[in-house]
C-alpha positions in Angstrom: 1.5 13.0 31.0 -1.8 10.8 31.5 -2.2 8.7 28.4 -5.2 9.4 26.4 -8.4 7.3 26.9 -7.8 4.4 23.8 -10.5 5.7 20.8 -8.8 7.6 17.8 -8.2 10.4 16.0 -8.6 11.4 12.2 -5.7 13.4 10.7 -6.6 14.5 7.1 -5.2 16.6 5.0 -3.9 17.5 1.3 -1.4 15.7 -0.6 2.0 17.2 0.8 0.9 18.3 3.4 3.2 16.8 6.2 -0.2 14.4 7.4 3.2 11.7 8.0 5.1 13.6 9.5 2.6 14.7 12.2 1.0 10.9 13.1 4.7 10.2 13.8 5.3 12.7 15.7 2.0 12.1 17.6 2.4 8.3 18.0 5.9 9.3 19.5 3.6 10.9 22.2 0.9 8.6 23.0 1.0 5.0 22.1 -1.2 4.7 19.6 -1.2 2.8 15.4 -1.8 4.6 12.3 -4.5 3.5 10.1 -3.8 4.6 6.4 -6.5 6.7 4.9 -5.5 6.1 1.6 -6.4 4.8 -1.9 -3.1 4.6 -3.1 -1.5 2.6 -0.2 -3.8 -0.4 -0.5 -1.9 -1.3 -3.7 1.3 -3.8 -3.3 4.4 -2.8 -5.6 3.0 1.0 -5.3 5.6 2.8 -3.3 7.8 5.7 -5.1 4.4 7.4 -6.5 2.4 7.3 -3.4 5.2 8.3 -0.9 4.4 5.1 1.0 5.7 5.1 4.1 9.7 3.3 4.8 10.3 0.4 6.5 12.2 2.7 9.7 8.7 4.7 9.8 6.9 1.2 9.4 8.8 -0.5 12.4 8.3 3.1 14.2 4.8 2.7 15.0 2.3 -0.2 13.4 0.9 0.5 10.2 -2.4 -0.8 9.3 -4.5 -1.0 5.2 -0.8 -0.6 3.5 0.1 -3.2 1.0 -3.0 -5.5 1.2 -4.1 -5.0 -2.6 -2.7 -6.0 -5.6 -2.9 -3.3 -8.4 -5.5 -5.7 -10.3 -7.7 -5.6 -7.6 -10.2 -2.6 -6.6 -10.4 -1.5 -2.8 -13.8 0.5 -2.1 -15.5 2.7 0.4 -17.6 0.1 1.7 -14.3 -2.3 2.4 -12.4 0.5 3.5 -15.1 1.4 6.9 -15.3 -2.1 7.5 -11.7 -2.7 7.5 -11.3 0.7 9.6 -13.8 -0.3 12.4 -12.8 -3.0 12.5 -9.1 -2.1 13.4 -10.4 0.7 15.8 -11.5 -2.1 18.2 -8.9 -4.1 18.1 -6.0 -0.9 18.8 -8.2 -0.3 21.6 -8.5 -3.2 23.0 -4.7 -3.3 22.7 -5.1 -0.4 24.9 -3.5 2.4 22.1 -5.1 5.3 20.3 -6.2 4.1 16.9 -4.7 7.4 14.6 -6.2 7.9 11.2 -4.6 9.2 8.7 -3.8 10.4 5.3 -5.8 12.3 2.1 -8.5 10.1 0.3 -12.0 12.1 1.9 -13.9 10.0 0.6 -13.1 7.0 3.2 -13.4 10.0 5.7 -16.6 10.5 4.3 -17.6 7.7 5.0 -16.3 7.3 8.0 -17.8 9.5 9.6 -20.8 10.4 8.2 -22.1 6.8 7.3 -23.0 4.8 3.9 -25.8 3.5 2.8 -26.1 0.3 0.7 -25.2 1.2 -2.8 -26.4 -0.2 -5.8 -23.5 -3.0 -6.8 -22.1 -3.1 -9.7 -24.1 -3.7 -12.5 -21.5 -4.9 -15.9 -24.1 -4.4 -18.7 -24.8 -0.1 -17.8 -21.4 0.2 -16.8 -20.4 -1.6 -20.6 -23.1 1.1 -22.2 -21.9 3.8 -19.9 -18.0 2.9 -21.5 -19.1 3.1 -24.6 -20.8 6.3 -23.8 -17.9 7.9 -22.9 -15.6 6.8 -25.8 -18.4 8.2 -28.1 -18.9 11.4 -26.3 -16.1 12.2 -24.2 -16.1 12.1 -20.4 -16.7 15.7 -20.2 -19.9 15.5 -21.9 -21.4 13.0 -19.1 -19.6 14.9 -16.5 -22.1 17.3 -17.9 -24.8 14.5 -17.7 -24.2 14.3 -13.7 -23.9 18.4 -13.1 -27.6 18.4 -14.2 -28.6 15.1 -11.9 -26.0 15.5 -9.6 -24.7 18.5 -9.5 -23.1 18.5 -5.5 -21.5 14.6 -6.8 -20.1 16.8 -10.3 -18.8 19.8 -8.4 -16.3 17.4 -7.0 -14.8 16.0 -10.3 -12.9 16.5 -12.7 -14.6 16.4 -16.4 -11.8 13.9 -17.1 -12.3 11.7 -13.6 -14.2 9.3 -15.6 -13.7 5.7 -13.1 -16.3 8.1 -10.8 -17.9 10.0 -13.5 -19.2 6.1 -14.5 -19.9 5.2 -11.1 -22.1 8.2 -10.2 -23.6 7.5 -13.4 -24.0 3.8 -13.1 -25.8 4.4 -9.6 -28.3 7.2 -10.6 -29.2 4.9 -13.6 -29.6 1.6 -11.5 -31.4 3.2 -8.4 -32.7 6.5 -9.5 -30.6 8.1 -6.4 -27.6 10.5 -7.1 -24.6 8.6 -5.6 -24.2 12.1 -2.4 -27.7 10.5 -0.8 -26.0 7.1 -0.9 -22.7 9.1 0.9 -25.2 11.4 3.1 -27.1 9.1 4.8 -25.8 7.3 8.1 -26.1 4.3 9.2 -26.9 3.2 13.4 -25.9 1.4 16.2 -23.0 1.8 18.7 -19.6 1.6 16.7 -21.6 4.6 13.8 -22.3 6.4 16.0 -18.7 6.5 18.0 -17.0 6.7 14.8 -19.0 9.6 14.0 -18.2 11.7 16.7 -14.4 10.7 15.7 -12.4 14.1 16.5 -10.7 15.5 12.9 -7.6 17.2 13.0 -6.7 18.8 9.4 -3.6 20.3 8.4 -3.9 23.4 5.6 -2.4 25.2 4.2 -2.6 29.7 4.7 -0.5 30.2 1.5 -1.5 27.7 -1.1 1.9 28.0 -3.3 3.7 26.7 0.1 1.9 23.6 -1.0 2.7 24.1 -5.0 6.0 24.8 -3.8 6.1 21.4 -1.7 3.4 19.6 -4.7 6.8 20.1 -7.0 9.5 19.5 -4.6 7.9 15.5 -4.0 7.0 14.8 -7.8 10.8 15.8 -8.7 12.2 13.3 -5.7 9.5 10.9 -6.8 11.0 10.9 -10.7 14.4 10.9 -9.2 14.0 8.3 -6.7 12.4 6.3 -10.4 8.5 6.9 -10.2 9.1 5.5 -14.5 10.9 2.5 -14.0 8.1 1.5 -10.9 5.6 2.2 -13.2 7.2 0.2 -16.5 7.7 -3.3 -13.9 3.8 -2.5 -13.0 3.3 -2.5 -17.6 5.7 -5.5 -18.1 3.5 -7.3 -16.1 1.1 -7.6 -18.6 -2.5 -8.0 -16.9 -2.9 -4.7 -16.2 -4.0 -1.5 -17.9 -4.6 2.3 -17.9 -8.2 2.5 -16.8 -7.8 0.3 -13.2 -7.9 2.6 -10.4 -4.6 1.9 -9.4 -3.3 2.5 -12.1 -5.3 6.0 -12.4 -3.4 7.4 -9.3 -1.7 10.7 -9.6 1.5 10.0 -11.0 1.3 6.9 -12.3 -1.4 7.5 -14.5 0.9 10.3 -16.1 3.5 8.3 -16.4 1.8 5.2 -18.2 0.5 7.8 -20.6 4.5 8.7 -20.6 5.5 5.4 -21.5 2.5 5.3 -24.0 3.4 8.5 -25.8 0.6 9.5 -25.6 2.4 12.7 -23.4 5.7 13.7 -24.4 8.2 11.9 -22.0 9.8 15.4 -21.4 6.2 16.7 -20.7 5.7 14.5 -17.7 6.7 16.1 -14.9 4.3 19.3 -15.8 1.5 16.8 -16.3 2.6 14.8 -13.0 2.7 18.5 -11.0 -0.4 19.9 -12.6 -2.4 16.2 -11.9 -1.2 16.7 -7.6 -2.1 20.4 -7.7 -5.4 19.7 -8.8 -5.9 16.7 -6.5 -4.4 19.1 -3.6 -7.7 21.4 -4.5 -10.5 18.8 -4.2 -9.1 17.5 -1.0 -9.1 21.1 0.8 -12.5 21.9 -0.5 -13.9 18.4 1.4 -12.2 19.3 4.4 -14.1 22.7 4.3 -16.8 20.8 4.2 -16.6 19.0 7.6 -17.2 21.6 10.3 -16.5 19.5 13.0 -13.0 19.7 11.6 -10.1 21.4 14.1 -7.3 22.9 11.3 -3.6 23.7 11.9 -1.7 25.2 9.4 0.5 22.9 7.9 2.7 25.8 6.2 3.4 27.4 9.9 7.3 26.9 10.6 6.0 24.7 14.2 3.4 22.9 12.3 4.1 19.8 13.9 4.6 20.5 17.2 1.1 22.8 16.9 -0.3 19.2 15.4 0.7 17.0 18.4 -0.2 19.4 20.9 -3.9 19.8 19.3 -4.4 16.1 19.1 -3.0 15.5 22.9 -5.9 18.0 23.5 -8.6 16.2 21.3 -7.6 12.5 22.6 -7.2 13.6 26.3 -9.5 11.9 29.0 -12.8 14.5 28.9 -11.8 16.1 26.1 -15.2 16.8 23.7 -15.2 15.1 20.3 
């Protein structure tokens, strides 16, 4: 077959939908490099709970934006867009397809739709919100966010303190809802090019299939030593539960179990429930993207279908 013209393809889906297997199968058919679109994979030392591609998978296909931050450091959607734009260009110059794979939908939204310049973090406003969250509870602040920015509030869980805090911070600093910044696209050739990036979405027809996969994967993480991984991170002494890295699904619940906030025997239940909630939010985001082309991830030949659809989307002259 004729290789596709170097450009890119976005491959998205909820957690446990089979994105890694599909991406590796696509990369076996076309010269490609994978750009991770995952806010947890950026962190070093967080391998088990993130289902990070293993050494063999990363040796088979070049991967980018994995292990680029210490868990003490933050990594924003704006930084992701900057890095992804640079990487797409570099990968194309090598004559390869840029395959953007992951489930962090805020990153995909920022990349495909652009970002306006949001206000920088304001330590004073943040401190006030932290105090309000402790005194009133984050569900109360979520209710406040619902009044000023219902679009953002709808996609956030009432206990998602990190994102609720940031949304309210932006509102109090700028007088504009954070969703208005996320909807405002940028101009210029790179932005127009990435806005037309084909999007392939792996989504289940039967949600129960995905729930079973989530449970199986969380069990595998526990068996592989998730608690020991989090225990080692805690042992560093400089990390705490409110860091973005430690708020990742699985890590948050394991930290709570080690803290005694939840009973150790309840870790599995809490971890699976949180992962299912994450998957639900990811699917909601995907359904808001009308340009996506859907492959049923619970079909027996899902990987084959994803490869066929990807080759069609990336063929020279194919519509975006």
